[in-house]
py3Dmol code that shows the C-alpha trace and the ligand (Angstrom):
import py3Dmol

protein = """\
ATOM      1  CA  UNK A   1     -14.701  -9.215  20.187  1.00  0.00           C
ATOM      2  CA  UNK A   2     -12.822  -9.034  16.894  1.00  0.00           C
ATOM      3  CA  UNK A   3      -9.110  -8.161  16.922  1.00  0.00           C
ATOM      4  CA  UNK A   4      -6.643  -7.146  14.205  1.00  0.00           C
ATOM      5  CA  UNK A   5      -2.857  -6.813  14.543  1.00  0.00           C
ATOM      6  CA  UNK A   6      -1.131  -4.409  12.174  1.00  0.00           C
ATOM      7  CA  UNK A   7       2.601  -4.561  11.429  1.00  0.00           C
ATOM      8  CA  UNK A   8       3.959  -1.149  10.466  1.00  0.00           C
ATOM      9  CA  UNK A   9       7.243  -1.798   8.643  1.00  0.00           C
ATOM     10  CA  UNK A  10      10.059   0.759   9.003  1.00  0.00           C
ATOM     11  CA  UNK A  11       7.842   3.607  10.305  1.00  0.00           C
ATOM     12  CA  UNK A  12      10.944   5.613  11.208  1.00  0.00           C
ATOM     13  CA  UNK A  13      12.311   5.476   7.658  1.00  0.00           C
ATOM     14  CA  UNK A  14       9.566   4.766   5.123  1.00  0.00           C
ATOM     15  CA  UNK A  15       7.164   7.630   5.701  1.00  0.00           C
ATOM     16  CA  UNK A  16       7.348  10.149   2.854  1.00  0.00           C
ATOM     17  CA  UNK A  17       4.335  12.445   2.115  1.00  0.00           C
ATOM     18  CA  UNK A  18       2.263  11.665   5.201  1.00  0.00           C
ATOM     19  CA  UNK A  19       1.882   7.954   4.465  1.00  0.00           C
ATOM     20  CA  UNK A  20       1.040   7.307   8.133  1.00  0.00           C
ATOM     21  CA  UNK A  21      -2.318   8.937   7.312  1.00  0.00           C
ATOM     22  CA  UNK A  22      -3.409   5.749   5.574  1.00  0.00           C
ATOM     23  CA  UNK A  23      -2.370   3.660   8.581  1.00  0.00           C
ATOM     24  CA  UNK A  24      -4.319   5.943  10.914  1.00  0.00           C
ATOM     25  CA  UNK A  25      -7.397   5.573   8.695  1.00  0.00           C
ATOM     26  CA  UNK A  26      -7.085   1.782   8.883  1.00  0.00           C
ATOM     27  CA  UNK A  27      -6.952   1.577  12.653  1.00  0.00           C
ATOM     28  CA  UNK A  28      -9.413   4.392  13.417  1.00  0.00           C
ATOM     29  CA  UNK A  29     -12.073   2.769  11.194  1.00  0.00           C
ATOM     30  CA  UNK A  30     -11.512  -0.420  13.189  1.00  0.00           C
ATOM     31  CA  UNK A  31     -11.649   1.364  16.555  1.00  0.00           C
ATOM     32  CA  UNK A  32     -14.837   3.255  15.609  1.00  0.00           C
ATOM     33  CA  UNK A  33     -16.479  -0.143  15.116  1.00  0.00           C
ATOM     34  CA  UNK A  34     -15.232  -1.605  18.394  1.00  0.00           C
ATOM     35  CA  UNK A  35     -12.696  -3.841  16.662  1.00  0.00           C
ATOM     36  CA  UNK A  36      -9.622  -4.313  18.887  1.00  0.00           C
ATOM     37  CA  UNK A  37      -6.639  -3.140  16.810  1.00  0.00           C
ATOM     38  CA  UNK A  38      -2.946  -3.088  17.715  1.00  0.00           C
ATOM     39  CA  UNK A  39      -0.127  -1.525  15.696  1.00  0.00           C
ATOM     40  CA  UNK A  40       3.434  -2.876  16.089  1.00  0.00           C
ATOM     41  CA  UNK A  41       6.350  -0.855  14.735  1.00  0.00           C
ATOM     42  CA  UNK A  42       8.960  -3.123  13.152  1.00  0.00           C
ATOM     43  CA  UNK A  43      12.183  -1.546  11.871  1.00  0.00           C
ATOM     44  CA  UNK A  44      15.916  -2.216  11.472  1.00  0.00           C
ATOM     45  CA  UNK A  45      17.106  -5.295  13.452  1.00  0.00           C
ATOM     46  CA  UNK A  46      13.603  -5.934  14.900  1.00  0.00           C
ATOM     47  CA  UNK A  47      12.499  -9.558  14.643  1.00  0.00           C
ATOM     48  CA  UNK A  48       9.561 -10.279  12.321  1.00  0.00           C
ATOM     49  CA  UNK A  49       7.303 -13.360  12.356  1.00  0.00           C
ATOM     50  CA  UNK A  50       4.643 -12.877   9.722  1.00  0.00           C
ATOM     51  CA  UNK A  51       2.162 -15.112  11.576  1.00  0.00           C
ATOM     52  CA  UNK A  52       1.980 -12.547  14.404  1.00  0.00           C
ATOM     53  CA  UNK A  53       0.077 -10.080  12.216  1.00  0.00           C
ATOM     54  CA  UNK A  54      -3.079  -9.725  10.100  1.00  0.00           C
ATOM     55  CA  UNK A  55      -2.189  -6.577   8.132  1.00  0.00           C
ATOM     56  CA  UNK A  56       1.172  -5.267   6.918  1.00  0.00           C
ATOM     57  CA  UNK A  57       1.786  -1.615   6.029  1.00  0.00           C
ATOM     58  CA  UNK A  58       4.892  -0.054   4.468  1.00  0.00           C
ATOM     59  CA  UNK A  59       5.059   3.602   3.410  1.00  0.00           C
ATOM     60  CA  UNK A  60       7.118   5.415   0.833  1.00  0.00           C
ATOM     61  CA  UNK A  61      10.685   6.650   1.064  1.00  0.00           C
ATOM     62  CA  UNK A  62      13.392   8.205  -1.057  1.00  0.00           C
ATOM     63  CA  UNK A  63      16.300   6.235  -2.561  1.00  0.00           C
ATOM     64  CA  UNK A  64      18.389   6.924   0.579  1.00  0.00           C
ATOM     65  CA  UNK A  65      15.881   5.301   2.950  1.00  0.00           C
ATOM     66  CA  UNK A  66      15.213   2.504   0.466  1.00  0.00           C
ATOM     67  CA  UNK A  67      18.943   1.675   0.413  1.00  0.00           C
ATOM     68  CA  UNK A  68      19.159   1.664   4.230  1.00  0.00           C
ATOM     69  CA  UNK A  69      16.396  -0.905   4.694  1.00  0.00           C
ATOM     70  CA  UNK A  70      17.489  -3.191   1.816  1.00  0.00           C
ATOM     71  CA  UNK A  71      20.263  -4.747   3.969  1.00  0.00           C
ATOM     72  CA  UNK A  72      17.870  -5.353   6.849  1.00  0.00           C
ATOM     73  CA  UNK A  73      15.343  -6.893   4.457  1.00  0.00           C
ATOM     74  CA  UNK A  74      17.953  -9.286   3.061  1.00  0.00           C
ATOM     75  CA  UNK A  75      18.925 -10.394   6.560  1.00  0.00           C
ATOM     76  CA  UNK A  76      15.594 -12.117   7.142  1.00  0.00           C
ATOM     77  CA  UNK A  77      12.528  -9.901   6.865  1.00  0.00           C
ATOM     78  CA  UNK A  78      12.480 -10.449   3.086  1.00  0.00           C
ATOM     79  CA  UNK A  79      11.455 -14.106   3.525  1.00  0.00           C
ATOM     80  CA  UNK A  80       8.854 -13.283   6.174  1.00  0.00           C
ATOM     81  CA  UNK A  81       7.334 -10.667   3.850  1.00  0.00           C
ATOM     82  CA  UNK A  82       7.189 -13.126   0.940  1.00  0.00           C
ATOM     83  CA  UNK A  83       5.589 -15.740   3.234  1.00  0.00           C
ATOM     84  CA  UNK A  84       3.041 -13.185   4.473  1.00  0.00           C
ATOM     85  CA  UNK A  85       2.050 -12.237   0.932  1.00  0.00           C
ATOM     86  CA  UNK A  86       1.815 -15.860  -0.222  1.00  0.00           C
ATOM     87  CA  UNK A  87      -0.289 -16.652   2.875  1.00  0.00           C
ATOM     88  CA  UNK A  88      -2.822 -14.021   1.698  1.00  0.00           C
ATOM     89  CA  UNK A  89      -2.133 -11.658   4.578  1.00  0.00           C
ATOM     90  CA  UNK A  90      -3.387  -8.139   3.808  1.00  0.00           C
ATOM     91  CA  UNK A  91      -0.401  -6.119   2.625  1.00  0.00           C
ATOM     92  CA  UNK A  92      -0.651  -2.385   1.824  1.00  0.00           C
ATOM     93  CA  UNK A  93       2.457  -0.857   0.250  1.00  0.00           C
ATOM     94  CA  UNK A  94       2.958   2.767  -0.796  1.00  0.00           C
ATOM     95  CA  UNK A  95       5.303   4.102  -3.496  1.00  0.00           C
ATOM     96  CA  UNK A  96       8.878   3.347  -2.322  1.00  0.00           C
ATOM     97  CA  UNK A  97       7.563   0.468  -0.217  1.00  0.00           C
ATOM     98  CA  UNK A  98       5.659  -0.766  -3.281  1.00  0.00           C
ATOM     99  CA  UNK A  99       8.866  -0.619  -5.362  1.00  0.00           C
ATOM    100  CA  UNK A 100      10.810  -2.652  -2.791  1.00  0.00           C
ATOM    101  CA  UNK A 101       8.340  -5.550  -3.073  1.00  0.00           C
ATOM    102  CA  UNK A 102       9.403  -5.980  -6.708  1.00  0.00           C
ATOM    103  CA  UNK A 103      12.278  -7.833  -8.388  1.00  0.00           C
ATOM    104  CA  UNK A 104      14.684  -4.938  -8.878  1.00  0.00           C
ATOM    105  CA  UNK A 105      15.132  -1.138  -8.981  1.00  0.00           C
ATOM    106  CA  UNK A 106      17.239   0.254 -11.852  1.00  0.00           C
ATOM    107  CA  UNK A 107      18.540   3.768 -11.192  1.00  0.00           C
ATOM    108  CA  UNK A 108      19.135   6.461 -13.808  1.00  0.00           C
ATOM    109  CA  UNK A 109      22.777   5.289 -14.174  1.00  0.00           C
ATOM    110  CA  UNK A 110      21.462   1.842 -15.161  1.00  0.00           C
ATOM    111  CA  UNK A 111      22.646   0.243 -11.888  1.00  0.00           C
ATOM    112  CA  UNK A 112      20.236  -2.474 -10.784  1.00  0.00           C
ATOM    113  CA  UNK A 113      19.566  -3.224  -7.104  1.00  0.00           C
ATOM    114  CA  UNK A 114      17.814  -6.457  -6.199  1.00  0.00           C
ATOM    115  CA  UNK A 115      14.605  -5.959  -4.205  1.00  0.00           C
ATOM    116  CA  UNK A 116      12.465  -8.383  -2.194  1.00  0.00           C
ATOM    117  CA  UNK A 117      11.086 -10.213  -5.244  1.00  0.00           C
ATOM    118  CA  UNK A 118       7.658 -10.808  -3.683  1.00  0.00           C
ATOM    119  CA  UNK A 119       5.868  -9.354  -6.704  1.00  0.00           C
ATOM    120  CA  UNK A 120       6.566  -9.706 -10.437  1.00  0.00           C
ATOM    121  CA  UNK A 121       7.159  -5.973 -10.886  1.00  0.00           C
ATOM    122  CA  UNK A 122      10.241  -3.840 -11.525  1.00  0.00           C
ATOM    123  CA  UNK A 123      11.165  -0.154 -11.312  1.00  0.00           C
ATOM    124  CA  UNK A 124      13.190   2.066 -13.629  1.00  0.00           C
ATOM    125  CA  UNK A 125      14.196   5.438 -12.213  1.00  0.00           C
ATOM    126  CA  UNK A 126      13.538   8.329 -14.607  1.00  0.00           C
ATOM    127  CA  UNK A 127      14.963  11.864 -14.711  1.00  0.00           C
ATOM    128  CA  UNK A 128      11.635  13.577 -14.181  1.00  0.00           C
ATOM    129  CA  UNK A 129       9.431  13.151 -11.145  1.00  0.00           C
ATOM    130  CA  UNK A 130       5.832  11.986 -11.594  1.00  0.00           C
ATOM    131  CA  UNK A 131       4.056  14.326  -9.189  1.00  0.00           C
ATOM    132  CA  UNK A 132       0.493  15.480  -8.671  1.00  0.00           C
ATOM    133  CA  UNK A 133      -3.073  14.532  -7.895  1.00  0.00           C
ATOM    134  CA  UNK A 134      -4.260  11.163  -9.043  1.00  0.00           C
ATOM    135  CA  UNK A 135      -7.673   9.810  -9.955  1.00  0.00           C
ATOM    136  CA  UNK A 136      -7.981   6.109 -10.712  1.00  0.00           C
ATOM    137  CA  UNK A 137     -10.742   3.506 -10.923  1.00  0.00           C
ATOM    138  CA  UNK A 138     -10.659   0.080  -9.294  1.00  0.00           C
ATOM    139  CA  UNK A 139     -12.783  -2.963 -10.177  1.00  0.00           C
ATOM    140  CA  UNK A 140     -13.296  -4.315  -6.654  1.00  0.00           C
ATOM    141  CA  UNK A 141     -15.527  -1.563  -5.248  1.00  0.00           C
ATOM    142  CA  UNK A 142     -19.066  -0.522  -6.082  1.00  0.00           C
ATOM    143  CA  UNK A 143     -19.942   1.850  -8.914  1.00  0.00           C
ATOM    144  CA  UNK A 144     -20.277   4.749  -6.470  1.00  0.00           C
ATOM    145  CA  UNK A 145     -16.996   3.950  -4.681  1.00  0.00           C
ATOM    146  CA  UNK A 146     -14.727   2.764  -7.496  1.00  0.00           C
ATOM    147  CA  UNK A 147     -13.218   6.173  -8.323  1.00  0.00           C
ATOM    148  CA  UNK A 148     -10.314   6.832  -5.914  1.00  0.00           C
ATOM    149  CA  UNK A 149      -8.298  10.004  -5.485  1.00  0.00           C
ATOM    150  CA  UNK A 150      -4.723  10.296  -4.269  1.00  0.00           C
ATOM    151  CA  UNK A 151      -1.418  12.136  -4.563  1.00  0.00           C
ATOM    152  CA  UNK A 152       1.750  10.783  -6.213  1.00  0.00           C
ATOM    153  CA  UNK A 153       5.386  11.867  -6.049  1.00  0.00           C
ATOM    154  CA  UNK A 154       7.926   9.437  -7.504  1.00  0.00           C
ATOM    155  CA  UNK A 155      10.787   9.231 -10.005  1.00  0.00           C
ATOM    156  CA  UNK A 156      10.551   5.467 -10.324  1.00  0.00           C
ATOM    157  CA  UNK A 157       8.491   4.080 -13.217  1.00  0.00           C
ATOM    158  CA  UNK A 158       6.955   0.749 -12.252  1.00  0.00           C
ATOM    159  CA  UNK A 159       6.113  -2.059 -14.679  1.00  0.00           C
ATOM    160  CA  UNK A 160       3.899  -5.057 -13.922  1.00  0.00           C
ATOM    161  CA  UNK A 161       4.756  -8.640 -14.856  1.00  0.00           C
ATOM    162  CA  UNK A 162       2.354 -11.402 -15.874  1.00  0.00           C
ATOM    163  CA  UNK A 163       1.145 -12.471 -12.440  1.00  0.00           C
ATOM    164  CA  UNK A 164       0.268  -8.992 -11.191  1.00  0.00           C
ATOM    165  CA  UNK A 165      -2.859  -6.937 -11.907  1.00  0.00           C
ATOM    166  CA  UNK A 166      -2.937  -3.142 -11.649  1.00  0.00           C
ATOM    167  CA  UNK A 167      -4.695  -1.786  -8.563  1.00  0.00           C
ATOM    168  CA  UNK A 168      -6.674   0.423 -10.930  1.00  0.00           C
ATOM    169  CA  UNK A 169      -6.819   2.293 -14.214  1.00  0.00           C
ATOM    170  CA  UNK A 170      -5.664   5.917 -14.343  1.00  0.00           C
ATOM    171  CA  UNK A 171      -8.252   8.622 -15.065  1.00  0.00           C
ATOM    172  CA  UNK A 172      -6.063  11.628 -14.158  1.00  0.00           C
ATOM    173  CA  UNK A 173      -2.361  11.643 -13.308  1.00  0.00           C
ATOM    174  CA  UNK A 174       0.651   9.441 -14.136  1.00  0.00           C
ATOM    175  CA  UNK A 175       0.261   6.249 -12.103  1.00  0.00           C
ATOM    176  CA  UNK A 176       2.932   3.544 -12.339  1.00  0.00           C
ATOM    177  CA  UNK A 177       4.856   4.932 -15.299  1.00  0.00           C
ATOM    178  CA  UNK A 178       2.811   7.526 -17.172  1.00  0.00           C
ATOM    179  CA  UNK A 179       2.585   5.207 -20.169  1.00  0.00           C
ATOM    180  CA  UNK A 180       0.351   2.139 -19.659  1.00  0.00           C
ATOM    181  CA  UNK A 181      -2.533   3.747 -17.753  1.00  0.00           C
ATOM    182  CA  UNK A 182      -1.975   1.485 -14.760  1.00  0.00           C
ATOM    183  CA  UNK A 183      -1.966   2.637 -11.147  1.00  0.00           C
ATOM    184  CA  UNK A 184      -0.486   0.423  -8.455  1.00  0.00           C
ATOM    185  CA  UNK A 185      -0.558  -3.349  -8.280  1.00  0.00           C
ATOM    186  CA  UNK A 186      -2.673  -6.177  -6.856  1.00  0.00           C
ATOM    187  CA  UNK A 187      -1.526  -9.704  -6.107  1.00  0.00           C
ATOM    188  CA  UNK A 188      -3.455 -12.062  -3.773  1.00  0.00           C
ATOM    189  CA  UNK A 189      -4.291  -9.752  -0.826  1.00  0.00           C
ATOM    190  CA  UNK A 190      -1.431  -7.350  -1.542  1.00  0.00           C
ATOM    191  CA  UNK A 191      -2.493  -3.869  -2.606  1.00  0.00           C
ATOM    192  CA  UNK A 192       0.160  -1.417  -3.813  1.00  0.00           C
ATOM    193  CA  UNK A 193      -0.199   2.199  -4.808  1.00  0.00           C
ATOM    194  CA  UNK A 194       1.780   5.288  -5.723  1.00  0.00           C
ATOM    195  CA  UNK A 195      -0.730   7.331  -3.704  1.00  0.00           C
ATOM    196  CA  UNK A 196       0.538   8.725  -0.462  1.00  0.00           C
ATOM    197  CA  UNK A 197      -0.940   9.430   2.975  1.00  0.00           C
ATOM    198  CA  UNK A 198      -4.196  11.026   1.951  1.00  0.00           C
ATOM    199  CA  UNK A 199      -5.388   7.895   0.121  1.00  0.00           C
ATOM    200  CA  UNK A 200      -7.130   5.810   2.778  1.00  0.00           C
ATOM    201  CA  UNK A 201      -8.409   8.745   4.867  1.00  0.00           C
ATOM    202  CA  UNK A 202     -10.283  10.149   1.861  1.00  0.00           C
ATOM    203  CA  UNK A 203     -11.331   6.858   0.254  1.00  0.00           C
ATOM    204  CA  UNK A 204     -13.197   5.096   3.089  1.00  0.00           C
ATOM    205  CA  UNK A 205     -14.635   2.351   0.895  1.00  0.00           C
ATOM    206  CA  UNK A 206     -11.116   1.167   0.027  1.00  0.00           C
ATOM    207  CA  UNK A 207     -10.073   1.318   3.685  1.00  0.00           C
ATOM    208  CA  UNK A 208     -13.115  -0.733   4.674  1.00  0.00           C
ATOM    209  CA  UNK A 209     -12.353  -3.224   1.886  1.00  0.00           C
ATOM    210  CA  UNK A 210      -8.922  -3.872   3.409  1.00  0.00           C
ATOM    211  CA  UNK A 211     -10.379  -4.194   6.917  1.00  0.00           C
ATOM    212  CA  UNK A 212     -13.105  -6.551   5.661  1.00  0.00           C
ATOM    213  CA  UNK A 213     -10.571  -8.797   3.900  1.00  0.00           C
ATOM    214  CA  UNK A 214      -8.418  -8.905   7.059  1.00  0.00           C
ATOM    215  CA  UNK A 215     -11.374  -9.892   9.242  1.00  0.00           C
ATOM    216  CA  UNK A 216     -12.601 -12.549   6.785  1.00  0.00           C
ATOM    217  CA  UNK A 217      -9.063 -13.984   6.687  1.00  0.00           C
ATOM    218  CA  UNK A 218      -9.097 -14.353  10.473  1.00  0.00           C
ATOM    219  CA  UNK A 219     -12.819 -14.908  11.172  1.00  0.00           C
ATOM    220  CA  UNK A 220     -14.354 -16.743   8.175  1.00  0.00           C
ATOM    221  CA  UNK A 221     -17.867 -16.363   9.649  1.00  0.00           C
ATOM    222  CA  UNK A 222     -17.488 -12.587   9.943  1.00  0.00           C
ATOM    223  CA  UNK A 223     -20.788 -11.076   8.806  1.00  0.00           C
ATOM    224  CA  UNK A 224     -19.894  -7.509   7.788  1.00  0.00           C
ATOM    225  CA  UNK A 225     -18.711  -4.083   8.891  1.00  0.00           C
ATOM    226  CA  UNK A 226     -20.987  -1.675  10.724  1.00  0.00           C
ATOM    227  CA  UNK A 227     -21.608   1.294   8.368  1.00  0.00           C
ATOM    228  CA  UNK A 228     -19.971   4.604   9.381  1.00  0.00           C
ATOM    229  CA  UNK A 229     -20.906   8.168   8.494  1.00  0.00           C
ATOM    230  CA  UNK A 230     -18.434   9.018   5.696  1.00  0.00           C
ATOM    231  CA  UNK A 231     -19.630  12.546   5.026  1.00  0.00           C
ATOM    232  CA  UNK A 232     -16.348  14.249   5.995  1.00  0.00           C
ATOM    233  CA  UNK A 233     -14.209  11.706   4.124  1.00  0.00           C
ATOM    234  CA  UNK A 234     -16.341  12.015   0.999  1.00  0.00           C
ATOM    235  CA  UNK A 235     -16.217  15.813   1.125  1.00  0.00           C
ATOM    236  CA  UNK A 236     -12.412  15.639   1.465  1.00  0.00           C
ATOM    237  CA  UNK A 237     -12.206  13.284  -1.522  1.00  0.00           C
ATOM    238  CA  UNK A 238     -14.324  15.338  -3.887  1.00  0.00           C
ATOM    239  CA  UNK A 239     -13.305  18.855  -2.806  1.00  0.00           C
ATOM    240  CA  UNK A 240     -10.831  19.101  -5.675  1.00  0.00           C
ATOM    241  CA  UNK A 241     -13.314  17.899  -8.291  1.00  0.00           C
ATOM    242  CA  UNK A 242     -14.128  20.431 -11.030  1.00  0.00           C
TER     243      UNK A 242
END
"""
ligand_1 = """\
10
LIG
N 12.356 6.860 -4.209
C 11.190 6.373 -4.932
C 10.905 7.233 -6.154
O 11.206 8.414 -6.166
C 9.962 6.367 -4.034
C 9.477 7.755 -3.666
C 8.390 7.751 -2.613
O 8.183 6.811 -1.887
N 7.676 8.897 -2.489
O 10.293 6.731 -7.087
"""
view = py3Dmol.view(width=600, height=400)
view.addModel(protein, "pdb")
view.setStyle({"model": 0}, {"cartoon": {"style": "trace"}})
view.addModel(ligand_1, "xyz")
view.setStyle({"model": 1}, {"stick": {}})
view.zoomTo()
view.show()
C-alpha cells in the first residue's frame, strides 16, 4: 500500500480564488488509485518538520494575508521550507504563495519586504492587476498534455533569477509579469504558478506528474500510476477553447 502525506500550509489564510481545488485534485487522484493520502493543515504557530511530509501545498493570498504569515515564516517555518525544497520534496505554490518563496516583494511604494528566499525570484507590485484566463505550455508533459489552462489574478510581477526555470511559456494571458512570456517557476521538485484553484482539477496530466514524482521520491521502485478516465477533466479544460 502506497502512502503520501500532504502538508497544506496556511489553509486558513492563503486560499484566494479557490486554490484548495488544486489540493483536492491532488488527493482525490491518489484516493481513486487506492493510494493512502493524508492532508495536514499547518498554519500560524503550528510546528513544522519537513521530513514528516511528501508534498507541500501553499495557495494564494492578498498582501494582507501575505504580511500576516511572514512573521510566522521567519520564526522557523522558513528554514523547514527551504530544507524541504532542497531535499527535492514536491512543493506546489500558487500566486501569493509562489511570491513568498522568493527573495523579496517590492510594493508600489518601493518598500521591499524580505521573503523566504528559497527560490531565486523576486516580485514587484504593479498598479494594474494581471487578471484572466491563462494558456501556457510546459516541457515536461507529452505533446497532447503539454498545453495547460488556468486563471490568474495578481498585481505582483514576478521575475526569475539564474537558477530558476519557468514552469511554462505563455500562449494566452500575462503569466509572471506580462513581459517575458514566462509562466510560473520550476526549481528541483518545486512547481510554482500564477494559476489558481482550477489548475490541477482541469489539467489531470500535471496533477498526475506531481503525484508520480512524490511516489518515486518515496518508493524508488514505484512502477507507474493506474490510468484514470479523464473525460470530465478534459472537457472542463477545453470548454473555453475557440
Ligand atoms: N497579493 C499578490 C498579488 O496580488 C498575490 C495575489 C494572489 O495570490 N491571488 O500579486
